[in-house]
C-alpha positions in Angstrom: -0.2 -0.1 0.0 1.5 2.9 -1.4 2.3 5.6 1.6 -0.5 4.9 3.7 3.1 7.6 3.1 4.0 3.1 9.7 2.4 -7.7 22.4 2.1 -11.3 22.5 4.3 -10.8 26.0 2.0 -11.2 28.9 2.7 -8.9 31.8 4.1 -12.2 33.7 6.2 -13.1 31.0 7.8 -9.7 30.6 8.5 -9.4 34.1 10.2 -12.7 34.2 11.9 -12.7 30.8 14.3 -9.9 31.2 12.4 -7.4 29.0 14.6 -4.0 29.8 12.6 -0.8 30.1 14.1 2.6 30.5 13.6 3.0 34.3 13.6 6.0 37.0 13.9 4.2 40.3 12.2 7.2 42.0 9.3 7.3 39.7 6.5 4.8 40.4 3.5 3.6 38.5 0.5 5.9 39.4 -2.2 4.0 37.5 -3.3 0.6 36.8 -2.3 -2.8 38.3 1.0 -3.3 36.4 4.0 -3.5 38.2 6.2 -2.2 35.4 8.3 0.8 36.3 7.9 3.7 33.8 9.9 5.1 31.1 12.7 7.4 32.3 10.9 10.8 31.2 12.9 13.8 30.4 12.6 17.1 28.3 11.5 16.7 24.7 14.1 17.9 21.8 10.9 19.0 19.8 10.2 22.6 20.3 6.3 21.8 19.6 6.4 19.3 22.4 8.7 21.0 24.5 6.3 23.9 24.5 3.5 21.7 25.6 5.5 20.4 28.4 5.5 17.0 27.1 7.9 14.5 28.4 9.9 12.0 26.2 11.9 9.0 26.7 13.1 5.5 25.7 11.6 2.1 26.1 13.7 -0.8 25.6 12.1 -4.1 24.0 13.4 -7.2 22.5 14.2 -7.0 19.1 12.8 -10.7 18.7 10.0 -11.4 21.2 10.9 -15.3 20.8 14.2 -14.3 22.5 13.2 -11.7 25.2 16.4 -11.8 26.8 18.4 -11.3 23.6 19.0 -7.9 21.7 17.2 -5.0 22.4 16.0 -2.2 20.5 14.6 1.2 21.9 11.5 2.9 21.1 11.0 7.1 21.2 7.9 7.7 23.2 6.4 10.9 24.4 3.7 11.8 26.6 1.4 15.0 27.1 -0.4 14.1 30.4 -4.2 14.5 31.2 -5.3 18.0 32.4 -8.5 17.0 34.0 -8.7 16.0 37.7 -7.4 12.4 38.4 -11.2 11.1 39.3 -11.9 12.0 35.7 -8.9 10.5 34.2 -9.5 8.1 31.2 -6.2 6.4 30.6 -3.5 6.3 28.2 -3.9 7.1 24.5 -1.5 5.7 22.0 -1.4 7.5 18.7 -0.1 5.9 15.3 0.1 8.1 12.2 0.2 5.2 9.5 2.6 4.8 6.9 3.7 2.0 7.8 6.9 3.9 8.7 5.2 7.2 10.1 6.9 8.7 12.8 4.5 9.5 15.7 6.5 10.8 18.2 5.0 14.3 17.9 1.3 12.8 18.2 1.0 13.3 21.8 -0.2 16.8 20.7 -3.3 15.1 18.8 -5.4 15.5 22.2 -5.6 19.2 21.8 -7.3 19.0 18.4 -10.4 16.9 20.0 -13.6 19.1 20.3 -14.9 19.8 23.5 -12.2 19.1 25.6 -12.9 15.6 25.5 -8.9 14.7 24.8 -8.0 16.3 28.2 -8.7 13.5 30.4 -6.2 11.2 28.6 -2.6 10.8 28.7 -1.7 11.2 25.0 1.2 8.9 23.9 3.2 9.4 20.8 5.8 7.0 19.6 8.0 6.0 16.8 7.6 2.5 16.0 10.4 0.0 15.9 12.9 1.2 13.0 11.4 4.7 12.8 12.3 8.1 13.5 14.3 8.6 16.9 13.7 5.1 17.7 17.0 3.2 17.7 18.2 1.7 15.5 16.5 4.0 12.7 16.4 2.5 9.5 17.8 4.0 6.1 19.0 2.3 3.1 19.5 4.9 0.4 18.4 8.3 0.9 18.1 9.5 -2.7 16.3 6.5 -3.9 12.9 8.4 -4.3 14.8 11.6 -5.9 15.6 12.8 -9.1 16.9 10.6 -12.1 14.8 7.6 -11.5 13.6 5.7 -14.8 10.1 6.7 -16.4 7.3 4.9 -14.4 5.6 3.5 -17.4 7.9 0.8 -18.9 7.2 1.5 -22.7 10.2 -1.0 -23.6 12.2 -3.5 -22.0 15.1 -1.2 -21.2 13.0 0.9 -18.7 11.4 -2.5 -17.0 15.2 -3.7 -16.5 16.3 -0.5 -15.2 13.6 -0.3 -12.7 14.0 -4.1 -11.4 17.8 -3.5 -11.1 17.3 -0.5 -9.1 14.7 -2.1 -6.9 16.8 -5.1 -6.4 19.8 -2.8 -5.5 17.7 -1.1 -2.5 16.7 -4.3 -1.2 20.2 -5.4 -1.2 21.3 -2.3 0.5 18.6 -2.7 3.2 19.9 -6.1 3.8 23.5 -4.9 4.1 22.6 -2.0 6.3 19.9 -3.5 8.7 20.8 -7.0 9.2 18.7 -8.9 11.6 16.4 -5.9 12.2 14.6 -6.8 8.9 13.3 -9.9 10.2 11.6 -8.3 13.0 9.5 -5.3 11.5 6.4 -7.1 11.0 3.0 -5.5 12.1 2.8 -8.2 14.7 5.8 -7.3 16.1 4.8 -3.6 16.3 1.7 -5.0 18.2 4.0 -6.7 20.9 5.8 -3.4 21.1 2.3 -1.8 21.7 1.8 -4.1 24.4 5.3 -3.8 26.1 4.4 -0.1 26.0 1.1 -0.5 27.7 2.9 -2.4 30.4 5.7 0.0 31.2 3.0 2.7 31.2 1.3 0.9 34.1 -2.0 0.5 32.2 -4.2 -2.5 32.1 -5.9 -1.3 29.0 -5.1 1.2 26.5 -6.9 3.6 24.5 -5.6 4.0 20.8 -6.2 6.3 18.0 -5.0 5.0 14.5 -4.9 6.5 11.0 -4.4 4.8 7.7 -2.0 1.9 8.2 -2.5 2.5 12.0 -5.9 1.2 11.6 -4.5 -2.3 10.8 -1.9 -2.2 13.7 -5.3 -1.3 15.7 -7.1 -4.0 14.3 -4.4 -6.8 14.9 -3.8 -5.6 18.5 -7.7 -5.9 19.0 -7.5 -9.3 17.5 -4.6 -10.5 19.6 -5.6 -8.5 22.9 -9.3 -7.5 23.0 -9.3 -7.4 26.9 -6.5 -4.8 26.8 -8.6 -2.4 24.6 -10.8 0.0 26.2 -11.4 2.7 23.5 -10.3 2.6 19.7 -10.8 5.2 17.0 -9.6 4.0 13.5 -9.6 6.5 10.6 -9.0 5.5 7.0 -9.4 1.5 7.5 -7.3 -0.9 5.8 -9.0 -3.9 4.6 -7.4 -6.8 6.2 -8.1 -9.1 3.5 -6.1 -7.3 1.1 -2.8 -7.1 3.0 -0.6 -6.0 1.0 -0.1 -6.8 -2.5 -3.9 -6.7 -3.5 -4.3 -3.4 -1.5 -1.8 -1.8 -3.9 -3.6 -2.9 -6.9 -7.0 -1.3 -5.4 -5.4 1.8 -4.7 -4.3 2.3 -8.5 -8.0 2.3 -9.6 -8.9 4.4 -6.8 -6.5 7.2 -7.1 -7.2 7.1 -10.9 -11.0 8.1 -10.0 -9.7 10.7 -7.4 -7.6 12.2 -10.0 -10.7 12.9 -12.4 -12.5 14.4 -9.4 -9.7 16.7 -8.8 -9.2 17.6 -12.5 -13.0 18.4 -12.5 -12.4 20.7 -9.4 -9.5 22.4 -11.5 -12.0 22.9 -14.4 -14.5 24.3 -12.1 -11.8 27.5 -11.4 -10.7 27.8 -14.9 -10.8 31.4 -14.4 -8.0 31.1 -11.6 -5.8 28.3 -13.0 -6.7 28.3 -17.0 -6.0 24.8 -17.5 -9.3 23.8 -19.2 -12.8 24.2 -18.7 -14.2 20.8 -18.3 -12.6 17.8 -16.3 -11.5 16.0 -19.8 -9.8 19.0 -20.9 -7.6 19.2 -17.7 -6.9 15.7 -18.1 -5.7 15.9 -21.3 -3.5 18.7 -20.4 -2.0 16.5 -17.5 -1.1 13.7 -19.6 0.1 16.0 -22.5 2.6 17.6 -20.2 3.5 14.3 -18.6 4.5 13.1 -22.1 6.2 16.4 -22.8 8.3 16.4 -19.6 9.4 12.6 -20.5 11.0 14.0 -23.7 12.3 17.3 -21.9 12.5 17.2 -18.3 12.1 20.8 -16.8 15.5 22.1 -15.6 17.0 18.7 -17.2 15.6 16.6 -14.2 11.8 17.3 -13.0 10.1 14.8 -15.4 6.9 12.7 -15.5 7.6 10.5 -12.4 8.0 13.9 -10.6 4.8 15.3 -11.9 2.8 11.9 -10.8 4.1 12.3 -7.6 2.9 15.9 -7.2 -0.3 15.4 -8.3 -0.7 12.3 -6.0 -0.8 14.5 -3.1 -4.1 15.7 -4.4 -5.4 12.1 -4.5 -5.0 11.8 -0.9 -6.6 14.9 0.6 -8.3 18.2 -0.3 -5.7 20.1 1.6 -3.3 21.3 -1.0 -5.7 21.1 -3.9 -4.8 24.8 -4.4 -1.0 24.4 -4.3 -0.8 21.7 -6.7 -3.1 23.4 -9.2 -1.3 26.8 -8.7 2.1 24.8 -9.4 0.7 23.4 -12.4 -0.7 26.5 -13.9 2.6 28.3 -13.6 4.0 25.4 -15.4 1.7 25.2 -18.3 0.9 28.8 -18.5 4.3 30.4 -17.7 6.7 27.6 -18.1 7.9 28.2 -14.7 8.9 24.8 -13.0 9.8 26.2 -9.7 6.5 25.7 -8.0 6.1 22.2 -9.1 9.9 21.6 -8.0 9.1 23.1 -4.5 6.2 20.7 -4.0 8.2 17.7 -4.9 11.4 18.4 -2.9 9.5 19.2 0.0 7.9 15.8 0.0 11.0 14.1 -1.4 14.0 15.1 0.5 17.3 13.3 -0.3 19.7 13.8 2.6 21.1 10.7 4.7 18.1 8.8 6.3 15.4 10.6 4.3 14.2 7.2 3.1 13.6 6.0 6.8 9.7 6.2 6.3 10.0 4.4 3.0 12.4 1.6 4.2 10.2 0.9 7.1 7.1 0.9 4.8 8.7 -1.8 2.7 10.2 -3.7 5.8 6.5 -4.0 7.1 4.9 -4.5 4.0 7.0 -7.0 2.3 6.7 -9.3 5.3 3.7 -9.0 6.7 2.2 -11.4 4.2 3.5 -13.1 1.0 3.8 -11.2 -2.3 3.8 -12.7 -5.7 7.6 -13.8 -6.6 7.2 -14.1 -10.2 7.5 -10.7 -12.0 5.2 -12.0 -14.7 2.6 -12.1 -12.4 3.3 -8.2 -11.4 3.7 -7.2 -15.1 0.3 -8.9 -16.3 -1.3 -7.2 -13.3 -0.3 -3.9 -13.7 -0.6 -3.8 -17.3 -4.1 -5.0 -17.1 -4.7 -2.3 -14.4 -2.7 0.5 -16.3 -5.0 0.2 -19.3 -8.0 1.6 -17.3 -6.1 3.6 -14.5 -2.8 5.0 -15.9 -2.3 7.7 -13.6 -0.6 5.8 -10.6 -0.4 2.2 -11.7 3.2 1.9 -12.5 4.6 4.2 -10.2 3.0 2.3 -7.6 4.1 -1.0 -8.7 7.7 0.3 -8.8 7.1 1.7 -5.4 6.7 -1.6 -4.0 9.1 -3.6 -6.4 11.9 -4.1 -3.9 9.2 -6.7 -2.4 10.2 -9.0 -5.2 13.7 -9.6 -3.7 13.0 -8.4 -0.3 15.8 -10.1 2.2 13.4 -11.1 4.7 10.9 -13.8 4.8 7.2 -13.1 5.0 5.0 -14.3 7.7 1.3 -15.2 7.5 -1.4 -12.7 6.9 -3.0 -12.2 10.5 -6.7 -13.4 10.5 -8.3 -10.0 12.1 -11.2 -10.6 14.4 -13.1 -8.2 16.5 -15.8 -10.9 17.8 -14.3 -10.2 21.5 -13.3 -6.4 21.1 -15.2 -3.4 22.6 -17.0 -1.1 20.9 -14.9 0.9 18.8 -15.3 3.9 16.2 -14.5 3.7 12.5 -14.1 6.7 10.3 -13.7 7.0 6.6 -14.8 9.1 3.5 -16.5 7.4 0.7 -13.9 7.9 -1.9 -10.7 7.4 0.3 -8.6 6.2 -2.5 -5.5 5.2 -0.2 -7.8 2.9 2.1 -10.9 2.2 -0.2 -14.3 2.4 1.7 -14.8 -1.2 1.2 -12.1 -1.8 4.0 -14.1 0.0 6.3 -17.3 -1.9 5.6 -15.1 -5.1 6.1 -13.7 -4.0 9.3 -16.9 -3.1 10.7 -18.2 -6.5 9.5 -15.6 -8.1 11.6 -16.0 -6.0 14.5 -19.9 -6.5 15.4 -19.6 -3.9 18.1 -18.0 -1.1 15.9 -19.7 2.0 14.5 -18.7 3.6 11.2 -19.2 7.0 10.3 -19.0 7.9 6.2 -17.7 11.3 5.1 -20.3 11.0 2.3 -18.7 11.5 -1.3 -15.4 12.8 0.2 -12.0 11.9 -1.2 -9.8 12.9 1.9 -7.8 10.2 3.6 -7.9 9.9 7.3 -9.1 13.3 7.8 -10.7 13.5 11.4 -9.7 16.1 13.9 -9.3 18.6 10.9 -12.3 20.7 11.6 -15.3 18.6 10.3 -17.7 19.3 13.1 -19.9 16.2 12.4 -17.1 13.8 12.4 -15.1 15.5 15.1 -17.8 15.9 17.4 -18.6 12.2 17.3 -15.1 11.6 18.1 -15.2 13.9 21.0 -18.5 12.1 22.2 -17.0 8.7 21.9 -13.8 9.5 23.9 -16.0 11.4 26.7 -18.4 8.7 27.2 -17.9 5.8 25.0 -21.0 6.5 23.1 -21.2 5.3 19.6 -23.8 6.1 16.8 -26.4 3.4 16.9 -25.4 0.4 14.8 -27.6 0.3 11.5 -28.9 -3.0 9.7 -27.0 -4.4 6.7 -23.7 -3.5 5.1 -23.5 0.2 5.6 -22.2 3.0 7.6 -23.9 3.8 10.8 -23.9 7.7 10.6 -23.3 10.0 7.6 -21.5 13.3 7.7 -20.6 15.9 5.0 -17.0 15.4 3.8 -14.2 17.7 4.8 -15.1 20.6 2.2 -13.3 21.1 -1.0 -11.4 24.3 -0.9 -12.6 27.5 -3.0 -9.6 29.5 -4.2 -12.0 32.4 -5.0 -12.6 33.0 -1.5 -11.0 36.2 0.1 -9.2 34.0 2.8 -8.1 31.7 0.2 -6.4 34.2 -2.1 -2.5 33.6 -1.0 0.1 32.0 -2.6 -0.4 28.7 -3.6 2.7 27.2 -2.2 1.8 28.6 1.2 -1.3 26.5 1.6 1.2 23.2 1.7 1.7 23.6 5.4 -1.9 22.2 6.0 -0.9 19.3 3.7 2.4 18.9 5.4 0.6 18.4 9.0 -1.9 16.1 7.4 0.8 14.1 6.1 2.3 14.0 9.5 -0.8 12.7 11.0 -1.9 10.1 8.1 1.5 8.9 7.5 1.7 10.0 3.8 
């Protein structure tokens, strides 16, 4: 699943098996019956966390839970404590931003975005999953892999195909050389065990959990393995557990192509602003014309069709940033100014050392959660077939995942997700979410019989809760405050319907600003949804 850019140990076993935790002898657990000593909390390096008086620390966990006394790794953790009276305290709330491979250390701030102060009664816990960000070790294989100079996505001849296969195999080999044994222990099930170690280290009998995108799958698997340890859970942008992960990527290709047509129609609606075409088909024609032109003559010698696709892909995820992408494309088409497009691409694709951390962990998780086809002929046949109907993303997505063909760690078995014994949980999704199609939310609702699903009807935004949509966000607040869910409806359907996150209007006075400046909203959404 492209960029959705990311424990089995019982308390008794953890205490007797030498699971190491960062301790402070003078600091004893205040809540729950667990006897784990808590993480040694200190000042956070992040200025945003420090400004909120957050605390940060490291939690040591086994690299391999089958050998709990063996090599240890460290998870970076942050905490913003509840501000209500202790009598109103509702427990710890762990947050995962998705990916897999997304850094969640800063997401202990999420509680302040919950309406009606409903987040104030929780200790919000952000953390970087194993291999990610400030956790130790942090995986990186080739920082420049996703930068300029890649072969064209569409393999119009065997030379391009061979170049991509060589490039993908090289990346997998680099990861094997750099990461070693870590690659064998980055499955979702490993992080689920880490979640339970974190629960125990925090002295909690149960966790509350807020997962975005891939984080919804992490939550599903945790609730499957440890239903009695789940108190409340919000899952936004739900992964279909039947489709992990090869099939999920094929599903995305069709969904993103549809969303591009929706976006082209929005651009056409504001033709007086962007001058790119008066109807969706006209704008689409301009896009594919320019993509072909950039194949022959890359802007500034390096910004080509791959980079243009990557920039537009942002608009397939969220309505946040729609203006930025349209503004940048208009500057290129009408003025032959490539700088706005380059700025958008480079902001999302840094190439310094370690810049591929999220991508490396994304692959390490997705390539090993479940088996992928080992025959390139099957990949070629599937993507050729889908590309004929959905040409926007298909080949770019195939090459993004191609290192899984030769990934140097053995895949595990797909987890059979079941919420039969799980408590009531809240599911969220917009109807036309391309990264995690709505059918996945319906499937999760079916498997969790006490869950309720809220649908943002007709929306294309992925994992967009707590971004100002009152209908959705107030329902989240009510659930976090009281545990109350919308009444479950009969049939295979949503239980509550809301308007989606609204599309921007570039003609409104408040929206008349430099297009690139609006990207800050998109950057924040990426951080939360694991783009």
